[in-house]
C-alpha positions in Angstrom: -29.1 85.9 -52.1 -32.3 88.7 -51.5 -34.6 87.9 -48.5 -37.4 87.6 -51.4 -35.3 84.6 -52.9 -34.7 83.0 -49.5 -38.5 83.4 -49.0 -39.7 81.6 -52.1 -37.3 78.8 -51.9 -38.7 78.6 -47.9 -42.5 78.3 -49.4 -41.3 76.1 -52.1 -39.8 73.7 -49.9 -42.6 73.7 -47.5 -45.1 73.1 -50.0 -42.9 70.4 -50.8 -43.6 68.8 -47.4 -46.9 69.1 -47.5 -47.1 67.5 -50.5 -45.3 64.3 -49.4 -47.4 64.2 -46.2 -50.4 64.2 -48.6 -48.9 61.6 -50.2 -48.6 59.2 -47.1 -51.8 60.8 -45.4 -54.2 60.4 -48.8 -52.5 56.9 -50.0 -55.6 55.6 -48.4 -57.9 57.3 -50.8 -56.7 54.7 -53.6 -56.0 51.8 -52.5 -57.8 51.2 -49.0 -60.5 49.1 -50.6 -58.3 47.2 -53.2 -56.1 46.3 -50.5 -59.0 45.2 -47.9 -60.1 43.2 -50.7 -56.8 41.7 -51.4 -57.6 42.4 -55.2 -53.7 44.0 -54.6 -51.1 43.5 -52.3 -50.3 46.5 -50.0 -46.9 47.3 -51.5 -48.3 46.8 -55.1 -51.3 48.9 -54.7 -48.9 51.5 -53.2 -46.9 51.2 -56.2 -49.9 51.9 -58.5 -51.4 54.9 -56.6 -47.6 56.3 -56.8 -47.7 55.9 -60.4 -51.6 57.2 -60.9 -50.6 59.9 -58.6 -47.9 61.4 -60.9 -49.5 60.6 -64.4 -52.5 62.4 -62.6 -50.9 65.6 -61.2 -49.7 66.6 -64.9 -53.4 66.8 -65.8 -54.5 69.1 -63.0 -53.9 72.4 -64.2 -57.1 73.7 -63.6 -57.2 73.0 -60.0 -53.6 74.3 -59.6 -54.8 78.2 -61.2 -58.0 77.8 -59.0 -55.9 77.5 -55.5 -53.4 79.7 -56.7 -55.3 82.8 -57.8 -58.7 82.1 -56.8 -59.1 81.8 -53.2 -56.9 84.9 -51.3 -55.1 88.0 -52.8 -51.5 89.0 -51.7 -49.5 91.5 -53.5 -46.4 90.9 -54.4 -43.7 91.5 -51.8 -42.1 89.6 -48.6 -44.8 89.9 -46.1 -47.2 87.9 -48.8 -44.5 85.1 -48.9 -44.8 84.7 -44.6 -48.7 84.4 -45.1 -48.1 81.7 -47.7 -45.5 79.7 -45.8 -47.5 80.3 -42.3 -50.9 79.0 -43.9 -48.7 75.8 -45.5 -47.1 75.3 -42.3 -50.5 74.9 -40.9 -52.0 72.7 -43.1 -49.1 70.1 -42.5 -49.4 70.5 -38.8 -53.1 69.5 -39.1 -52.2 66.7 -41.5 -49.5 64.7 -39.1 -52.2 65.2 -36.1 -55.2 63.4 -38.1 -52.4 61.0 -39.7 -50.9 60.0 -36.2 -55.0 59.5 -35.2 -55.7 57.4 -38.0 -58.4 59.4 -38.9 -58.8 60.4 -43.0 -59.1 64.1 -42.7 -59.0 66.1 -46.1 -55.4 67.8 -46.7 -56.9 70.2 -49.5 -59.5 71.7 -46.8 -56.2 71.9 -44.3 -54.6 73.8 -46.9 -57.2 76.1 -47.7 -58.1 76.8 -43.9 -54.3 77.1 -43.8 -54.2 80.0 -46.3 -57.2 81.7 -44.7 -56.1 81.7 -41.5 -52.8 82.9 -42.1 -54.3 85.7 -44.6 -56.8 87.2 -41.5 -54.0 87.3 -39.2 -51.9 89.0 -41.5 -54.7 91.6 -42.2 -54.4 92.4 -38.4 -51.0 93.4 -38.5 -51.4 95.9 -41.3 -50.5 93.5 -44.2 -52.4 93.9 -47.3 -54.2 90.6 -48.1 -58.1 89.7 -48.9 -59.7 86.4 -48.4 -62.2 86.0 -51.6 -65.2 84.5 -49.5 -67.7 84.3 -52.0 -65.1 82.0 -53.8 -64.4 80.0 -50.7 -67.7 79.8 -50.7 -68.4 78.6 -54.0 -65.2 76.4 -54.8 -64.5 75.0 -51.5 -67.3 75.2 -49.2 -70.2 74.5 -51.8 -68.0 71.2 -53.1 -67.0 70.0 -49.6 -71.0 69.8 -48.6 -71.7 68.5 -52.3 -69.0 66.2 -53.3 -69.6 63.7 -50.0 -73.3 63.6 -50.8 -72.7 62.6 -54.6 -70.3 59.9 -53.8 -72.7 58.4 -50.8 -75.6 58.6 -53.4 -74.1 57.3 -56.3 -72.1 55.1 -54.8 -75.0 53.2 -53.2 -76.8 53.7 -56.7 -73.9 51.8 -58.9 -74.0 49.0 -56.0 -77.4 48.5 -56.2 -76.8 47.9 -60.3 -74.0 45.7 -59.3 -76.3 43.7 -57.0 -79.1 43.2 -59.2 -77.6 42.6 -62.5 -75.3 40.4 -61.3 -77.5 38.6 -58.6 -77.9 35.2 -60.2 -73.7 35.2 -60.4 -71.5 32.4 -58.4 -70.0 34.6 -55.7 -66.4 32.9 -55.7 -66.6 33.4 -59.4 -68.0 37.4 -59.2 -65.6 38.2 -56.6 -62.5 37.1 -58.6 -63.6 38.8 -61.5 -64.2 42.1 -59.4 -60.8 42.1 -57.9 -59.6 42.2 -61.6 -61.9 45.0 -62.0 -60.9 47.0 -58.8 -57.2 47.1 -60.3 -58.7 49.5 -62.8 -60.9 51.3 -60.6 -58.2 51.6 -58.4 -56.0 53.2 -61.0 -58.5 55.6 -62.1 -58.9 56.2 -58.6 -55.2 57.1 -58.4 -55.1 59.4 -61.3 -57.9 61.5 -59.9 -56.0 61.7 -56.7 -53.5 63.0 -58.6 -55.6 65.8 -60.6 -56.9 67.2 -57.3 -53.9 66.8 -54.7 -50.8 67.6 -56.5 -52.3 70.5 -58.5 -53.1 72.1 -55.1 -49.4 71.8 -53.8 -48.8 73.4 -57.8 -50.9 76.4 -56.6 -49.0 77.0 -53.6 -45.9 77.4 -55.5 -47.3 79.4 -57.7 -48.7 81.7 -55.7 -45.4 82.0 -53.8 -43.6 82.7 -57.5 -46.1 85.2 -58.1 -45.7 87.3 -54.6 -42.2 86.6 -54.7 -42.2 88.7 -58.2 -40.9 85.8 -60.2 -43.8 85.7 -62.8 -46.5 88.0 -63.6 -49.0 85.7 -64.0 -50.8 84.1 -60.8 -52.6 81.1 -63.1 -49.2 80.2 -65.1 -48.1 76.6 -63.7 -44.3 76.5 -65.3 -43.4 72.5 -66.3 -41.0 72.3 -63.5 -43.7 72.8 -60.9 -45.6 69.9 -62.4 -42.9 67.5 -62.5 -41.6 68.4 -58.8 -45.1 68.3 -57.5 -45.6 65.0 -59.4 -42.6 63.5 -58.2 -43.3 64.4 -54.5 -46.6 63.3 -54.3 -45.7 59.7 -55.6 -43.0 59.1 -53.7 -44.8 60.4 -50.3 -47.9 58.0 -51.5 -45.4 54.8 -52.2 -44.1 55.7 -48.2 -47.2 54.7 -47.1 -50.1 55.9 -44.6 -50.8 52.4 -43.3 -52.5 54.4 -40.2 -55.3 55.7 -42.4 -55.4 52.8 -45.0 -56.3 50.8 -41.7 -59.2 52.9 -41.1 -60.9 53.2 -44.6 -60.4 49.8 -45.7 -61.4 47.9 -42.6 -62.9 50.2 -39.7 -65.7 52.0 -41.4 -67.3 48.7 -43.3 -66.3 45.6 -44.1 -65.9 45.4 -48.4 -66.3 42.6 -50.9 -64.5 43.3 -54.1 -68.0 44.5 -56.0 -68.2 47.2 -53.4 -64.9 48.4 -53.5 -65.0 48.5 -57.3 -68.2 50.4 -56.9 -67.0 53.0 -54.7 -63.4 53.3 -56.4 -65.5 53.8 -59.8 -67.8 56.2 -58.3 -65.1 58.0 -56.5 -62.6 58.3 -59.3 -65.6 59.8 -61.9 -66.3 62.4 -59.1 -62.6 63.0 -59.2 -62.1 63.3 -62.8 -65.3 65.7 -63.2 -64.7 68.4 -60.9 -60.7 68.4 -61.9 -61.9 69.5 -65.1 -64.2 72.2 -63.6 -61.3 73.3 -61.9 -63.1 72.6 -58.6 -60.6 71.5 -55.6 -62.5 69.1 -53.8 -61.3 66.5 -51.2 -60.5 63.0 -52.3 -60.9 61.8 -48.7 -64.6 63.2 -48.3 -65.5 61.5 -52.0 -63.5 58.2 -51.4 -65.1 57.9 -47.5 -68.6 58.9 -48.7 -68.9 56.6 -51.4 -67.7 53.7 -49.3 -70.3 54.8 -46.7 -73.0 54.7 -49.6 -71.9 51.2 -50.8 -71.9 49.7 -47.2 -75.8 51.4 -46.9 -77.2 49.2 -49.3 -76.6 45.7 -47.7 -78.0 47.0 -44.1 -77.4 50.1 -42.4 -75.6 48.0 -39.4 -73.3 46.8 -41.5 -71.8 50.3 -41.4 -69.6 51.2 -38.3 -71.3 54.4 -38.0 -69.5 55.4 -34.3 -66.1 55.6 -36.9 -67.8 57.1 -39.6 -69.1 60.0 -36.8 -65.6 60.7 -35.8 -64.4 60.7 -39.4 -66.8 63.5 -40.0 -66.4 65.6 -37.0 -62.7 65.8 -38.2 -63.9 67.2 -41.6 -65.5 69.4 -39.8 -62.9 70.6 -37.8 -60.3 70.4 -40.3 -60.9 74.1 -42.0 -60.8 76.3 -38.8 -57.9 73.7 -37.0 -55.8 74.3 -39.7 -56.5 78.2 -39.8 -55.9 78.3 -36.2 -52.6 76.4 -36.1 -51.4 79.0 -39.5 -52.2 81.9 -37.3 -49.9 80.6 -34.5 -47.3 79.9 -37.3 -48.0 83.5 -38.6 -47.5 85.3 -35.4 -44.1 82.9 -35.1 -42.7 83.6 -38.5 -43.9 87.8 -38.6 -40.3 89.0 -37.4 -38.8 87.3 -40.6 -41.1 89.0 -42.7 
């Protein structure tokens, strides 16, 4: 077996590990609100999230094409595979650190930061490569800022509409009804998460196949890549990331079923829209800010802003921290590539 083939396999394995960590790291995105309001039991919620992720993964081709070809340019050859591998390792490291701390950071931006950091490091060692900064700004940084604002605003508006529309309803009956409605909104959130996050792993595998010379297109996603990425993400999701589920579901704000339904519905809508546009946004940012927007409609003190501030700090640090870890990984891996 050639060195290039071994390197491609190594990247695929690393991408699958990232996919798995993404699943248990971001399981909270889909089910934290439903579990906290007791609309779903934890295990039933995880099973539904896993199935939704699997289904959504097959609908994320546009995002996969953006990740595979739109963010960095690497020539075909063994050195480029070292860059991709280092980028994925940097993302995995940051995912594990934030999972251990129970912080719902963005797996997506960890991956993008890792790719950028590894590419920049490689250019210092004479490896040809280029970061498409204009596309990083347009397709990553701008959506990174806009999607949380949209999530916060729409979450608040939908919650206000629910509060006004059901202002004369009996609280007990409303809670029972919205628990059922949350089953649907959580399922939609799970599909949206699959559309976004499995697609990012697909993009990495496609990038590896392209730089390894195994396919001529940097945007075509083979069928087996869809199936493998979907399966691994679903398995990771079902394993559960309880630390982050507790943070999102209970520590930021105490949610009731109508609030949970509002947050999930808004987040799912944003994920579906951006996936169709091929914009790789963070599901974590979107659902977290939707929860904050919903909570702020009641009274500002309902949101534990100190914890929310810690989460936002982790968001800001994610891209550069993953880039730094990927740089270290590249320095260690460089002798093999």
